mmCIF file of the N, C-alpha and C atoms, coordinates in Angstrom:
data_MODEL
# 
_entry.id   MODEL 
# 
loop_
_atom_site.group_PDB 
_atom_site.id 
_atom_site.type_symbol 
_atom_site.label_atom_id 
_atom_site.label_alt_id 
_atom_site.label_comp_id 
_atom_site.label_asym_id 
_atom_site.label_entity_id 
_atom_site.label_seq_id 
_atom_site.pdbx_PDB_ins_code 
_atom_site.Cartn_x 
_atom_site.Cartn_y 
_atom_site.Cartn_z 
_atom_site.occupancy 
_atom_site.B_iso_or_equiv 
_atom_site.pdbx_formal_charge 
_atom_site.auth_seq_id 
_atom_site.auth_comp_id 
_atom_site.auth_asym_id 
_atom_site.auth_atom_id 
_atom_site.pdbx_PDB_model_num 
ATOM 1   N N  . UNK A 1 1  ? 0.827   -1.163 0.008  1.00 0.00 ? 1  UNK A N  1 
ATOM 2   C CA . UNK A 1 1  ? -0.032  0.124  0.040  1.00 0.00 ? 1  UNK A CA 1 
ATOM 3   C C  . UNK A 1 1  ? 0.896   1.247  -0.015 1.00 0.00 ? 1  UNK A C  1 
ATOM 4   N N  . UNK A 1 2  ? 0.570   2.144  -0.872 1.00 0.00 ? 2  UNK A N  1 
ATOM 5   C CA . UNK A 1 2  ? 1.110   3.538  -1.053 1.00 0.00 ? 2  UNK A CA 1 
ATOM 6   C C  . UNK A 1 2  ? 1.122   4.440  0.411  1.00 0.00 ? 2  UNK A C  1 
ATOM 7   N N  . UNK A 1 3  ? 2.055   4.747  0.730  1.00 0.00 ? 3  UNK A N  1 
ATOM 8   C CA . UNK A 1 3  ? 1.724   5.655  1.736  1.00 0.00 ? 3  UNK A CA 1 
ATOM 9   C C  . UNK A 1 3  ? 2.517   7.094  1.499  1.00 0.00 ? 3  UNK A C  1 
ATOM 10  N N  . UNK A 1 4  ? 2.200   8.411  1.538  1.00 0.00 ? 4  UNK A N  1 
ATOM 11  C CA . UNK A 1 4  ? 2.861   9.487  0.826  1.00 0.00 ? 4  UNK A CA 1 
ATOM 12  C C  . UNK A 1 4  ? 4.006   9.549  2.028  1.00 0.00 ? 4  UNK A C  1 
ATOM 13  N N  . UNK A 1 5  ? 5.065   10.429 1.567  1.00 0.00 ? 5  UNK A N  1 
ATOM 14  C CA . UNK A 1 5  ? 6.279   10.633 2.534  1.00 0.00 ? 5  UNK A CA 1 
ATOM 15  C C  . UNK A 1 5  ? 6.064   11.478 3.659  1.00 0.00 ? 5  UNK A C  1 
ATOM 16  N N  . UNK A 1 6  ? 5.033   12.736 3.176  1.00 0.00 ? 6  UNK A N  1 
ATOM 17  C CA . UNK A 1 6  ? 4.552   13.398 4.407  1.00 0.00 ? 6  UNK A CA 1 
ATOM 18  C C  . UNK A 1 6  ? 3.339   13.618 4.372  1.00 0.00 ? 6  UNK A C  1 
ATOM 19  N N  . UNK A 1 7  ? 2.807   13.158 5.354  1.00 0.00 ? 7  UNK A N  1 
ATOM 20  C CA . UNK A 1 7  ? 1.226   13.148 5.343  1.00 0.00 ? 7  UNK A CA 1 
ATOM 21  C C  . UNK A 1 7  ? 0.483   13.288 6.908  1.00 0.00 ? 7  UNK A C  1 
ATOM 22  N N  . UNK A 1 8  ? 0.454   14.742 7.198  1.00 0.00 ? 8  UNK A N  1 
ATOM 23  C CA . UNK A 1 8  ? 0.005   14.910 8.582  1.00 0.00 ? 8  UNK A CA 1 
ATOM 24  C C  . UNK A 1 8  ? -1.410  14.292 8.941  1.00 0.00 ? 8  UNK A C  1 
ATOM 25  N N  . UNK A 1 9  ? -2.206  13.907 7.941  1.00 0.00 ? 9  UNK A N  1 
ATOM 26  C CA . UNK A 1 9  ? -3.461  13.432 8.238  1.00 0.00 ? 9  UNK A CA 1 
ATOM 27  C C  . UNK A 1 9  ? -3.416  12.003 9.013  1.00 0.00 ? 9  UNK A C  1 
ATOM 28  N N  . UNK A 1 10 ? -2.236  11.475 8.707  1.00 0.00 ? 10 UNK A N  1 
ATOM 29  C CA . UNK A 1 10 ? -1.966  10.054 9.210  1.00 0.00 ? 10 UNK A CA 1 
ATOM 30  C C  . UNK A 1 10 ? -1.224  10.218 10.561 1.00 0.00 ? 10 UNK A C  1 
ATOM 31  N N  . UNK A 1 11 ? -0.669  11.206 11.074 1.00 0.00 ? 11 UNK A N  1 
ATOM 32  C CA . UNK A 1 11 ? 0.240   11.408 12.180 1.00 0.00 ? 11 UNK A CA 1 
ATOM 33  C C  . UNK A 1 11 ? -0.206  12.431 13.189 1.00 0.00 ? 11 UNK A C  1 
ATOM 34  N N  . UNK A 1 12 ? -1.192  12.076 14.222 1.00 0.00 ? 12 UNK A N  1 
ATOM 35  C CA . UNK A 1 12 ? -1.702  12.852 15.256 1.00 0.00 ? 12 UNK A CA 1 
ATOM 36  C C  . UNK A 1 12 ? -0.609  13.856 15.968 1.00 0.00 ? 12 UNK A C  1 
ATOM 37  N N  . UNK A 1 13 ? 0.759   13.710 15.980 1.00 0.00 ? 13 UNK A N  1 
ATOM 38  C CA . UNK A 1 13 ? 1.487   14.488 16.711 1.00 0.00 ? 13 UNK A CA 1 
ATOM 39  C C  . UNK A 1 13 ? 1.555   15.696 15.923 1.00 0.00 ? 13 UNK A C  1 
ATOM 40  N N  . UNK A 1 14 ? 1.113   15.804 14.607 1.00 0.00 ? 14 UNK A N  1 
ATOM 41  C CA . UNK A 1 14 ? 1.556   16.889 13.756 1.00 0.00 ? 14 UNK A CA 1 
ATOM 42  C C  . UNK A 1 14 ? 0.543   18.267 14.279 1.00 0.00 ? 14 UNK A C  1 
ATOM 43  N N  . UNK A 1 15 ? -0.603  17.792 14.907 1.00 0.00 ? 15 UNK A N  1 
ATOM 44  C CA . UNK A 1 15 ? -1.495  18.829 15.461 1.00 0.00 ? 15 UNK A CA 1 
ATOM 45  C C  . UNK A 1 15 ? -0.956  19.393 16.746 1.00 0.00 ? 15 UNK A C  1 
ATOM 46  N N  . UNK A 1 16 ? -0.281  18.496 17.480 1.00 0.00 ? 16 UNK A N  1 
ATOM 47  C CA . UNK A 1 16 ? 0.360   19.081 18.783 1.00 0.00 ? 16 UNK A CA 1 
ATOM 48  C C  . UNK A 1 16 ? 1.709   19.789 18.433 1.00 0.00 ? 16 UNK A C  1 
ATOM 49  N N  . UNK A 1 17 ? 2.225   19.427 17.501 1.00 0.00 ? 17 UNK A N  1 
ATOM 50  C CA . UNK A 1 17 ? 3.607   20.470 16.977 1.00 0.00 ? 17 UNK A CA 1 
ATOM 51  C C  . UNK A 1 17 ? 3.258   21.563 16.520 1.00 0.00 ? 17 UNK A C  1 
ATOM 52  N N  . UNK A 1 18 ? 1.907   21.716 15.839 1.00 0.00 ? 18 UNK A N  1 
ATOM 53  C CA . UNK A 1 18 ? 1.617   22.855 15.272 1.00 0.00 ? 18 UNK A CA 1 
ATOM 54  C C  . UNK A 1 18 ? 1.321   23.994 16.658 1.00 0.00 ? 18 UNK A C  1 
ATOM 55  N N  . UNK A 1 19 ? 0.598   23.509 17.433 1.00 0.00 ? 19 UNK A N  1 
ATOM 56  C CA . UNK A 1 19 ? 0.511   24.253 18.678 1.00 0.00 ? 19 UNK A CA 1 
ATOM 57  C C  . UNK A 1 19 ? 1.886   24.814 19.184 1.00 0.00 ? 19 UNK A C  1 
ATOM 58  N N  . UNK A 1 20 ? 2.869   23.878 19.355 1.00 0.00 ? 20 UNK A N  1 
ATOM 59  C CA . UNK A 1 20 ? 3.997   24.192 19.860 1.00 0.00 ? 20 UNK A CA 1 
ATOM 60  C C  . UNK A 1 20 ? 4.841   25.295 18.948 1.00 0.00 ? 20 UNK A C  1 
ATOM 61  N N  . UNK A 1 21 ? 4.881   25.070 17.817 1.00 0.00 ? 21 UNK A N  1 
ATOM 62  C CA . UNK A 1 21 ? 5.309   26.042 16.805 1.00 0.00 ? 21 UNK A CA 1 
ATOM 63  C C  . UNK A 1 21 ? 4.915   27.205 17.131 1.00 0.00 ? 21 UNK A C  1 
ATOM 64  N N  . UNK A 1 22 ? 3.694   27.423 16.866 1.00 0.00 ? 22 UNK A N  1 
ATOM 65  C CA . UNK A 1 22 ? 2.778   28.540 16.907 1.00 0.00 ? 22 UNK A CA 1 
ATOM 66  C C  . UNK A 1 22 ? 3.311   29.323 18.333 1.00 0.00 ? 22 UNK A C  1 
ATOM 67  N N  . UNK A 1 23 ? 3.312   28.761 19.499 1.00 0.00 ? 23 UNK A N  1 
ATOM 68  C CA . UNK A 1 23 ? 3.875   29.267 20.780 1.00 0.00 ? 23 UNK A CA 1 
ATOM 69  C C  . UNK A 1 23 ? 5.464   29.793 20.374 1.00 0.00 ? 23 UNK A C  1 
ATOM 70  N N  . UNK A 1 24 ? 6.159   29.162 20.001 1.00 0.00 ? 24 UNK A N  1 
ATOM 71  C CA . UNK A 1 24 ? 7.702   29.361 19.657 1.00 0.00 ? 24 UNK A CA 1 
ATOM 72  C C  . UNK A 1 24 ? 7.501   30.746 18.864 1.00 0.00 ? 24 UNK A C  1 
ATOM 73  N N  . UNK A 1 25 ? 7.119   30.565 18.050 1.00 0.00 ? 25 UNK A N  1 
ATOM 74  C CA . UNK A 1 25 ? 6.938   31.833 17.012 1.00 0.00 ? 25 UNK A CA 1 
ATOM 75  C C  . UNK A 1 25 ? 6.551   33.001 17.814 1.00 0.00 ? 25 UNK A C  1 
ATOM 76  N N  . UNK A 1 26 ? 5.459   32.974 18.493 1.00 0.00 ? 26 UNK A N  1 
ATOM 77  C CA . UNK A 1 26 ? 4.868   33.960 19.068 1.00 0.00 ? 26 UNK A CA 1 
ATOM 78  C C  . UNK A 1 26 ? 6.077   34.541 20.113 1.00 0.00 ? 26 UNK A C  1 
ATOM 79  N N  . UNK A 1 27 ? 6.585   33.552 20.679 1.00 0.00 ? 27 UNK A N  1 
ATOM 80  C CA . UNK A 1 27 ? 7.657   34.015 21.824 1.00 0.00 ? 27 UNK A CA 1 
ATOM 81  C C  . UNK A 1 27 ? 8.811   34.657 21.201 1.00 0.00 ? 27 UNK A C  1 
ATOM 82  N N  . UNK A 1 28 ? 8.986   34.332 20.113 1.00 0.00 ? 28 UNK A N  1 
ATOM 83  C CA . UNK A 1 28 ? 10.192  34.939 19.436 1.00 0.00 ? 28 UNK A CA 1 
ATOM 84  C C  . UNK A 1 28 ? 9.840   36.492 18.844 1.00 0.00 ? 28 UNK A C  1 
ATOM 85  N N  . UNK A 1 29 ? 8.647   36.442 18.295 1.00 0.00 ? 29 UNK A N  1 
ATOM 86  C CA . UNK A 1 29 ? 8.285   37.905 17.839 1.00 0.00 ? 29 UNK A CA 1 
ATOM 87  C C  . UNK A 1 29 ? 8.241   38.711 19.035 1.00 0.00 ? 29 UNK A C  1 
ATOM 88  N N  . UNK A 1 30 ? 7.448   38.235 20.194 1.00 0.00 ? 30 UNK A N  1 
ATOM 89  C CA . UNK A 1 30 ? 7.374   39.333 21.471 1.00 0.00 ? 30 UNK A CA 1 
ATOM 90  C C  . UNK A 1 30 ? 8.686   39.680 21.988 1.00 0.00 ? 30 UNK A C  1 
ATOM 91  N N  . UNK A 1 31 ? 9.664   38.899 21.800 1.00 0.00 ? 31 UNK A N  1 
ATOM 92  C CA . UNK A 1 31 ? 11.181  39.279 22.412 1.00 0.00 ? 31 UNK A CA 1 
ATOM 93  C C  . UNK A 1 31 ? 11.969  39.789 21.210 1.00 0.00 ? 31 UNK A C  1 
ATOM 94  N N  . UNK A 1 32 ? 11.454  39.806 20.029 1.00 0.00 ? 32 UNK A N  1 
ATOM 95  C CA . UNK A 1 32 ? 12.121  40.613 18.745 1.00 0.00 ? 32 UNK A CA 1 
ATOM 96  C C  . UNK A 1 32 ? 13.540  39.996 18.646 1.00 0.00 ? 32 UNK A C  1 
ATOM 97  N N  . UNK A 1 33 ? 13.696  38.939 18.917 1.00 0.00 ? 33 UNK A N  1 
ATOM 98  C CA . UNK A 1 33 ? 15.097  38.102 18.663 1.00 0.00 ? 33 UNK A CA 1 
ATOM 99  C C  . UNK A 1 33 ? 15.706  38.268 17.302 1.00 0.00 ? 33 UNK A C  1 
ATOM 100 N N  . UNK A 1 34 ? 16.537  38.936 17.112 1.00 0.00 ? 34 UNK A N  1 
ATOM 101 C CA . UNK A 1 34 ? 17.417  38.737 15.785 1.00 0.00 ? 34 UNK A CA 1 
ATOM 102 C C  . UNK A 1 34 ? 18.045  37.661 15.429 1.00 0.00 ? 34 UNK A C  1 
ATOM 103 N N  . UNK A 1 35 ? 18.965  37.325 16.687 1.00 0.00 ? 35 UNK A N  1 
ATOM 104 C CA . UNK A 1 35 ? 19.887  35.975 16.683 1.00 0.00 ? 35 UNK A CA 1 
ATOM 105 C C  . UNK A 1 35 ? 19.398  35.313 18.015 1.00 0.00 ? 35 UNK A C  1 
ATOM 106 N N  . UNK A 1 36 ? 19.559  34.081 18.023 1.00 0.00 ? 36 UNK A N  1 
ATOM 107 C CA . UNK A 1 36 ? 19.319  33.420 19.431 1.00 0.00 ? 36 UNK A CA 1 
ATOM 108 C C  . UNK A 1 36 ? 20.379  32.461 19.785 1.00 0.00 ? 36 UNK A C  1 
ATOM 109 N N  . UNK A 1 37 ? 20.863  32.357 20.958 1.00 0.00 ? 37 UNK A N  1 
ATOM 110 C CA . UNK A 1 37 ? 21.650  31.228 21.170 1.00 0.00 ? 37 UNK A CA 1 
ATOM 111 C C  . UNK A 1 37 ? 20.955  29.804 21.338 1.00 0.00 ? 37 UNK A C  1 
ATOM 112 N N  . UNK A 1 38 ? 21.663  28.780 21.224 1.00 0.00 ? 38 UNK A N  1 
ATOM 113 C CA . UNK A 1 38 ? 21.207  27.438 21.496 1.00 0.00 ? 38 UNK A CA 1 
ATOM 114 C C  . UNK A 1 38 ? 20.436  27.266 22.885 1.00 0.00 ? 38 UNK A C  1 
ATOM 115 N N  . UNK A 1 39 ? 21.132  27.907 24.039 1.00 0.00 ? 39 UNK A N  1 
ATOM 116 C CA . UNK A 1 39 ? 20.502  27.952 25.337 1.00 0.00 ? 39 UNK A CA 1 
ATOM 117 C C  . UNK A 1 39 ? 19.248  28.652 25.541 1.00 0.00 ? 39 UNK A C  1 
ATOM 118 N N  . UNK A 1 40 ? 19.350  29.774 24.825 1.00 0.00 ? 40 UNK A N  1 
ATOM 119 C CA . UNK A 1 40 ? 18.070  30.483 24.926 1.00 0.00 ? 40 UNK A CA 1 
ATOM 120 C C  . UNK A 1 40 ? 16.730  29.660 23.973 1.00 0.00 ? 40 UNK A C  1 
ATOM 121 N N  . UNK A 1 41 ? 17.214  29.093 22.799 1.00 0.00 ? 41 UNK A N  1 
ATOM 122 C CA . UNK A 1 41 ? 16.187  28.323 22.176 1.00 0.00 ? 41 UNK A CA 1 
ATOM 123 C C  . UNK A 1 41 ? 15.584  27.480 22.883 1.00 0.00 ? 41 UNK A C  1 
ATOM 124 N N  . UNK A 1 42 ? 16.476  26.391 23.542 1.00 0.00 ? 42 UNK A N  1 
ATOM 125 C CA . UNK A 1 42 ? 16.207  25.274 24.345 1.00 0.00 ? 42 UNK A CA 1 
ATOM 126 C C  . UNK A 1 42 ? 15.112  25.767 25.695 1.00 0.00 ? 42 UNK A C  1 
ATOM 127 N N  . UNK A 1 43 ? 15.522  26.738 26.209 1.00 0.00 ? 43 UNK A N  1 
ATOM 128 C CA . UNK A 1 43 ? 14.795  27.408 27.107 1.00 0.00 ? 43 UNK A CA 1 
ATOM 129 C C  . UNK A 1 43 ? 13.175  27.839 26.740 1.00 0.00 ? 43 UNK A C  1 
ATOM 130 N N  . UNK A 1 44 ? 13.217  28.404 25.621 1.00 0.00 ? 44 UNK A N  1 
ATOM 131 C CA . UNK A 1 44 ? 11.714  28.648 25.008 1.00 0.00 ? 44 UNK A CA 1 
ATOM 132 C C  . UNK A 1 44 ? 11.195  27.582 24.499 1.00 0.00 ? 44 UNK A C  1 
ATOM 133 N N  . UNK A 1 45 ? 11.853  26.573 24.145 1.00 0.00 ? 45 UNK A N  1 
ATOM 134 C CA . UNK A 1 45 ? 11.197  25.412 23.595 1.00 0.00 ? 45 UNK A CA 1 
ATOM 135 C C  . UNK A 1 45 ? 10.399  24.570 24.822 1.00 0.00 ? 45 UNK A C  1 
ATOM 136 N N  . UNK A 1 46 ? 11.480  24.511 26.011 1.00 0.00 ? 46 UNK A N  1 
ATOM 137 C CA . UNK A 1 46 ? 10.784  23.877 27.057 1.00 0.00 ? 46 UNK A CA 1 
ATOM 138 C C  . UNK A 1 46 ? 9.558   24.737 27.715 1.00 0.00 ? 46 UNK A C  1 
ATOM 139 N N  . UNK A 1 47 ? 9.772   25.718 27.753 1.00 0.00 ? 47 UNK A N  1 
ATOM 140 C CA . UNK A 1 47 ? 8.819   26.662 28.386 1.00 0.00 ? 47 UNK A CA 1 
ATOM 141 C C  . UNK A 1 47 ? 7.499   26.321 27.335 1.00 0.00 ? 47 UNK A C  1 
ATOM 142 N N  . UNK A 1 48 ? 7.590   26.373 26.082 1.00 0.00 ? 48 UNK A N  1 
ATOM 143 C CA . UNK A 1 48 ? 6.408   26.209 25.264 1.00 0.00 ? 48 UNK A CA 1 
ATOM 144 C C  . UNK A 1 48 ? 5.803   24.946 25.462 1.00 0.00 ? 48 UNK A C  1 
ATOM 145 N N  . UNK A 1 49 ? 6.669   23.903 25.708 1.00 0.00 ? 49 UNK A N  1 
ATOM 146 C CA . UNK A 1 49 ? 6.033   22.421 25.667 1.00 0.00 ? 49 UNK A CA 1 
ATOM 147 C C  . UNK A 1 49 ? 5.417   22.377 27.007 1.00 0.00 ? 49 UNK A C  1 
ATOM 148 N N  . UNK A 1 50 ? 5.860   22.997 27.918 1.00 0.00 ? 50 UNK A N  1 
ATOM 149 C CA . UNK A 1 50 ? 5.453   22.872 29.383 1.00 0.00 ? 50 UNK A CA 1 
ATOM 150 C C  . UNK A 1 50 ? 3.996   23.858 29.450 1.00 0.00 ? 50 UNK A C  1 
ATOM 151 N N  . UNK A 1 51 ? 3.870   24.758 28.513 1.00 0.00 ? 51 UNK A N  1 
ATOM 152 C CA . UNK A 1 51 ? 2.568   25.466 28.441 1.00 0.00 ? 51 UNK A CA 1 
ATOM 153 C C  . UNK A 1 51 ? 1.373   24.709 27.902 1.00 0.00 ? 51 UNK A C  1 
ATOM 154 N N  . UNK A 1 52 ? 1.578   23.439 27.103 1.00 0.00 ? 52 UNK A N  1 
ATOM 155 C CA . UNK A 1 52 ? 0.737   22.901 26.460 1.00 0.00 ? 52 UNK A CA 1 
ATOM 156 C C  . UNK A 1 52 ? -0.250  22.198 27.555 1.00 0.00 ? 52 UNK A C  1 
ATOM 157 N N  . UNK A 1 53 ? -1.432  22.521 27.302 1.00 0.00 ? 53 UNK A N  1 
ATOM 158 C CA . UNK A 1 53 ? -2.467  21.975 28.195 1.00 0.00 ? 53 UNK A CA 1 
ATOM 159 C C  . UNK A 1 53 ? -2.997  20.321 28.042 1.00 0.00 ? 53 UNK A C  1 
ATOM 160 N N  . UNK A 1 54 ? -3.248  19.902 28.958 1.00 0.00 ? 54 UNK A N  1 
ATOM 161 C CA . UNK A 1 54 ? -3.787  18.440 28.847 1.00 0.00 ? 54 UNK A CA 1 
ATOM 162 C C  . UNK A 1 54 ? -5.008  18.249 27.834 1.00 0.00 ? 54 UNK A C  1 
ATOM 163 N N  . UNK A 1 55 ? -5.858  19.446 27.929 1.00 0.00 ? 55 UNK A N  1 
ATOM 164 C CA . UNK A 1 55 ? -6.986  19.326 26.719 1.00 0.00 ? 55 UNK A CA 1 
ATOM 165 C C  . UNK A 1 55 ? -6.424  19.283 25.362 1.00 0.00 ? 55 UNK A C  1 
ATOM 166 N N  . UNK A 1 56 ? -5.318  20.210 25.274 1.00 0.00 ? 56 UNK A N  1 
ATOM 167 C CA . UNK A 1 56 ? -4.742  20.094 23.913 1.00 0.00 ? 56 UNK A CA 1 
ATOM 168 C C  . UNK A 1 56 ? -3.949  18.898 23.670 1.00 0.00 ? 56 UNK A C  1 
ATOM 169 N N  . UNK A 1 57 ? -3.368  18.324 24.479 1.00 0.00 ? 57 UNK A N  1 
ATOM 170 C CA . UNK A 1 57 ? -2.699  16.911 24.246 1.00 0.00 ? 57 UNK A CA 1 
ATOM 171 C C  . UNK A 1 57 ? -3.696  15.975 23.803 1.00 0.00 ? 57 UNK A C  1 
ATOM 172 N N  . UNK A 1 58 ? -4.931  16.006 24.532 1.00 0.00 ? 58 UNK A N  1 
ATOM 173 C CA . UNK A 1 58 ? -5.971  14.841 24.211 1.00 0.00 ? 58 UNK A CA 1 
ATOM 174 C C  . UNK A 1 58 ? -6.736  15.264 22.767 1.00 0.00 ? 58 UNK A C  1 
ATOM 175 N N  . UNK A 1 59 ? -6.904  16.638 22.431 1.00 0.00 ? 59 UNK A N  1 
ATOM 176 C CA . UNK A 1 59 ? -7.443  16.826 21.047 1.00 0.00 ? 59 UNK A CA 1 
ATOM 177 C C  . UNK A 1 59 ? -6.259  16.389 20.140 1.00 0.00 ? 59 UNK A C  1 
ATOM 178 N N  . UNK A 1 60 ? -5.096  16.453 20.399 1.00 0.00 ? 60 UNK A N  1 
ATOM 179 C CA . UNK A 1 60 ? -4.001  16.177 19.549 1.00 0.00 ? 60 UNK A CA 1 
ATOM 180 C C  . UNK A 1 60 ? -3.892  14.757 19.288 1.00 0.00 ? 60 UNK A C  1 
ATOM 181 N N  . UNK A 1 61 ? -4.059  14.077 20.286 1.00 0.00 ? 61 UNK A N  1 
ATOM 182 C CA . UNK A 1 61 ? -4.234  12.487 20.269 1.00 0.00 ? 61 UNK A CA 1 
ATOM 183 C C  . UNK A 1 61 ? -5.470  11.832 19.590 1.00 0.00 ? 61 UNK A C  1 
ATOM 184 N N  . UNK A 1 62 ? -6.565  12.407 19.510 1.00 0.00 ? 62 UNK A N  1 
ATOM 185 C CA . UNK A 1 62 ? -7.709  12.168 18.928 1.00 0.00 ? 62 UNK A CA 1 
ATOM 186 C C  . UNK A 1 62 ? -7.662  12.575 17.445 1.00 0.00 ? 62 UNK A C  1 
ATOM 187 N N  . UNK A 1 63 ? -6.880  13.592 17.238 1.00 0.00 ? 63 UNK A N  1 
ATOM 188 C CA . UNK A 1 63 ? -6.950  14.169 15.815 1.00 0.00 ? 63 UNK A CA 1 
ATOM 189 C C  . UNK A 1 63 ? -6.219  13.234 14.701 1.00 0.00 ? 63 UNK A C  1 
ATOM 190 N N  . UNK A 1 64 ? -7.108  12.996 13.762 1.00 0.00 ? 64 UNK A N  1 
ATOM 191 C CA . UNK A 1 64 ? -6.571  12.392 12.375 1.00 0.00 ? 64 UNK A CA 1 
ATOM 192 C C  . UNK A 1 64 ? -8.001  12.586 11.535 1.00 0.00 ? 64 UNK A C  1 
ATOM 193 N N  . UNK A 1 65 ? -7.638  12.699 10.307 1.00 0.00 ? 65 UNK A N  1 
ATOM 194 C CA . UNK A 1 65 ? -8.708  12.894 9.330  1.00 0.00 ? 65 UNK A CA 1 
ATOM 195 C C  . UNK A 1 65 ? -9.171  11.704 8.950  1.00 0.00 ? 65 UNK A C  1 
ATOM 196 N N  . UNK A 1 66 ? -10.049 11.042 9.597  1.00 0.00 ? 66 UNK A N  1 
ATOM 197 C CA . UNK A 1 66 ? -10.580 9.715  9.158  1.00 0.00 ? 66 UNK A CA 1 
ATOM 198 C C  . UNK A 1 66 ? -11.143 9.637  7.665  1.00 0.00 ? 66 UNK A C  1 
ATOM 199 N N  . UNK A 1 67 ? -11.792 10.804 7.293  1.00 0.00 ? 67 UNK A N  1 
ATOM 200 C CA . UNK A 1 67 ? -12.384 10.649 6.051  1.00 0.00 ? 67 UNK A CA 1 
ATOM 201 C C  . UNK A 1 67 ? -11.202 10.535 5.013  1.00 0.00 ? 67 UNK A C  1 
ATOM 202 N N  . UNK A 1 68 ? -9.959  11.406 5.269  1.00 0.00 ? 68 UNK A N  1 
ATOM 203 C CA . UNK A 1 68 ? -9.117  11.293 4.221  1.00 0.00 ? 68 UNK A CA 1 
ATOM 204 C C  . UNK A 1 68 ? -8.404  9.701  4.114  1.00 0.00 ? 68 UNK A C  1 
ATOM 205 N N  . UNK A 1 69 ? -8.337  9.210  5.501  1.00 0.00 ? 69 UNK A N  1 
ATOM 206 C CA . UNK A 1 69 ? -7.725  7.738  5.582  1.00 0.00 ? 69 UNK A CA 1 
ATOM 207 C C  . UNK A 1 69 ? -8.600  6.727  4.809  1.00 0.00 ? 69 UNK A C  1 
ATOM 208 N N  . UNK A 1 70 ? -10.150 7.102  5.087  1.00 0.00 ? 70 UNK A N  1 
ATOM 209 C CA . UNK A 1 70 ? -10.875 6.181  4.456  1.00 0.00 ? 70 UNK A CA 1 
ATOM 210 C C  . UNK A 1 70 ? -11.094 6.292  2.788  1.00 0.00 ? 70 UNK A C  1 
ATOM 211 N N  . UNK A 1 71 ? -10.867 7.598  2.339  1.00 0.00 ? 71 UNK A N  1 
ATOM 212 C CA . UNK A 1 71 ? -10.920 7.845  1.030  1.00 0.00 ? 71 UNK A CA 1 
ATOM 213 C C  . UNK A 1 71 ? -9.654  7.126  0.248  1.00 0.00 ? 71 UNK A C  1 
ATOM 214 N N  . UNK A 1 72 ? -8.668  7.193  1.006  1.00 0.00 ? 72 UNK A N  1 
ATOM 215 C CA . UNK A 1 72 ? -7.283  6.671  0.406  1.00 0.00 ? 72 UNK A CA 1 
ATOM 216 C C  . UNK A 1 72 ? -7.367  5.166  0.426  1.00 0.00 ? 72 UNK A C  1 
ATOM 217 N N  . UNK A 1 73 ? -8.207  4.608  1.560  1.00 0.00 ? 73 UNK A N  1 
ATOM 218 C CA . UNK A 1 73 ? -8.242  2.989  1.496  1.00 0.00 ? 73 UNK A CA 1 
ATOM 219 C C  . UNK A 1 73 ? -9.477  2.369  1.058  1.00 0.00 ? 73 UNK A C  1 
ATOM 220 N N  . UNK A 1 74 ? -10.294 3.115  0.401  1.00 0.00 ? 74 UNK A N  1 
ATOM 221 C CA . UNK A 1 74 ? -11.417 2.785  0.090  1.00 0.00 ? 74 UNK A CA 1 
ATOM 222 C C  . UNK A 1 74 ? -11.383 1.747  -1.152 1.00 0.00 ? 74 UNK A C  1 
ATOM 223 N N  . UNK A 1 75 ? -10.673 1.576  -1.885 1.00 0.00 ? 75 UNK A N  1 
ATOM 224 C CA . UNK A 1 75 ? -10.377 0.416  -2.904 1.00 0.00 ? 75 UNK A CA 1 
ATOM 225 C C  . UNK A 1 75 ? -9.976  -0.934 -2.177 1.00 0.00 ? 75 UNK A C  1 
ATOM 226 N N  . UNK A 1 76 ? -9.434  -0.858 -0.747 1.00 0.00 ? 76 UNK A N  1 
ATOM 227 C CA . UNK A 1 76 ? -9.006  -1.801 -0.203 1.00 0.00 ? 76 UNK A CA 1 
ATOM 228 C C  . UNK A 1 76 ? -10.232 -2.323 0.864  1.00 0.00 ? 76 UNK A C  1 
ATOM 229 N N  . UNK A 1 77 ? -10.969 -1.319 1.012  1.00 0.00 ? 77 UNK A N  1 
ATOM 230 C CA . UNK A 1 77 ? -12.007 -1.432 2.135  1.00 0.00 ? 77 UNK A CA 1 
ATOM 231 C C  . UNK A 1 77 ? -13.348 -2.157 1.506  1.00 0.00 ? 77 UNK A C  1 
ATOM 232 N N  . UNK A 1 78 ? -13.812 -1.666 0.421  1.00 0.00 ? 78 UNK A N  1 
ATOM 233 C CA . UNK A 1 78 ? -14.911 -2.119 -0.283 1.00 0.00 ? 78 UNK A CA 1 
ATOM 234 C C  . UNK A 1 78 ? -14.671 -3.586 -1.031 1.00 0.00 ? 78 UNK A C  1 
ATOM 235 N N  . UNK A 1 79 ? -15.494 -4.296 -0.824 1.00 0.00 ? 79 UNK A N  1 
ATOM 236 C CA . UNK A 1 79 ? -15.451 -5.734 -1.376 1.00 0.00 ? 79 UNK A CA 1 
ATOM 237 C C  . UNK A 1 79 ? -15.563 -5.941 -2.755 1.00 0.00 ? 79 UNK A C  1 
# 
């Protein structure tokens, strides 16, 4: 069965990473960083990961586009 090389519809963690990336971008813009050290980035990343609420984690775990999956697999599922 063919699986595309990048398919966020099949990978639930992508929705959680989008939340974390959004928080990181917001933080970087708020502090107007022109350059950033690795230590500063690691601190920002840990802070953003720690801010993710359990509800967001649950939503990410439930997320996947089942309609997309069924559409792609329809030829295998139909008798």
